[in-house]
N, C-alpha and C positions, 0 to 999 in steps of 0.2 A: 743631460742633454737632448739627445736625439730623442727622446721618450716627450720630453715637453714640445720639442718642435713636431713631432707626431701628434700630439694630442690638440694642439695649438691650429695647427693647418684642418683638423679634422673640423676643430668647433669655426672655425672661419670658411669652409664649403658648406657645412648643414646651415650657416647661417644667411646664407646667400640662397635668393627666391631664381628658379626657371623661369624663364618668359612665359612659360604655360602657367607656370602659378600665379605669374600677376595677373595674365589675363583671365585665369579664373577668380582672382580673386576681385579684377574690375567688374566681371559680370555678376558674378553674389550681389556686389555693391550696388549695382544698377537693379538688379531684380529686388533689392530690399527697398531703394529709394520707388521703382514702382509701385511695389505694395503699401506702402507708407502713404503715397499719394493718392491711391487705389481707395486705402482707409478710410481717406478722409471724404472720399464720395466723390471724388473727381472720375469725371469719363476719358479714357486714353483718346489720346488724338485731337483733343483741346488747346486753347490758349491756356487755360487756368493750370492744366495738365502739366502744359510744357513747364509752365512759369514757378508750380511747385517744386518739378526736377531740378530746376536749375537754382533755387533757393535752396535746397537740400545740397546740391553742389558745391552751392557759395559758402553755406556754412560749413563743410567739410575743411574748406581750401582756408577758409579763414582762423578756422582751429589750429589747421596745420603750419600756417604762419607764425600766428600767436604765441606758438611753444619755444620757448626757450633752447628747448634742442637744437631747434633749426636754426637760432642765430650761433648759440653758446654751448656746443657740443658736451659733456659730461665731463670733469674735471679728469676723469683718470685719463683722459688723451692726451691733456695738455700737460700735466706732470706731477700727477701721482696723488696721494690722499695731503691734505693741508694745502692746495692750491687755491688762491683766489685768483678768478677771470679777472677782475677789476682794477690788478696794479698799476 
């Protein structure tokens, strides 16, 4: 039992991201978006470039909120195998 508790604690700790990791991920995503808009031939510091960045961000947010896992976490959280969430 103690071994199971230690293993589950380690898994929980390693699954969490630090604020530094979250900031780095955000920076990398912004850099990728910047490069995407630049690859379309848009010039930085223009309205079209800003609109391109905004559209990429909105598309990402829409995809996140459309994901069923956002509204309905995986079934194993609710009740294990065979659990049907629309009872």
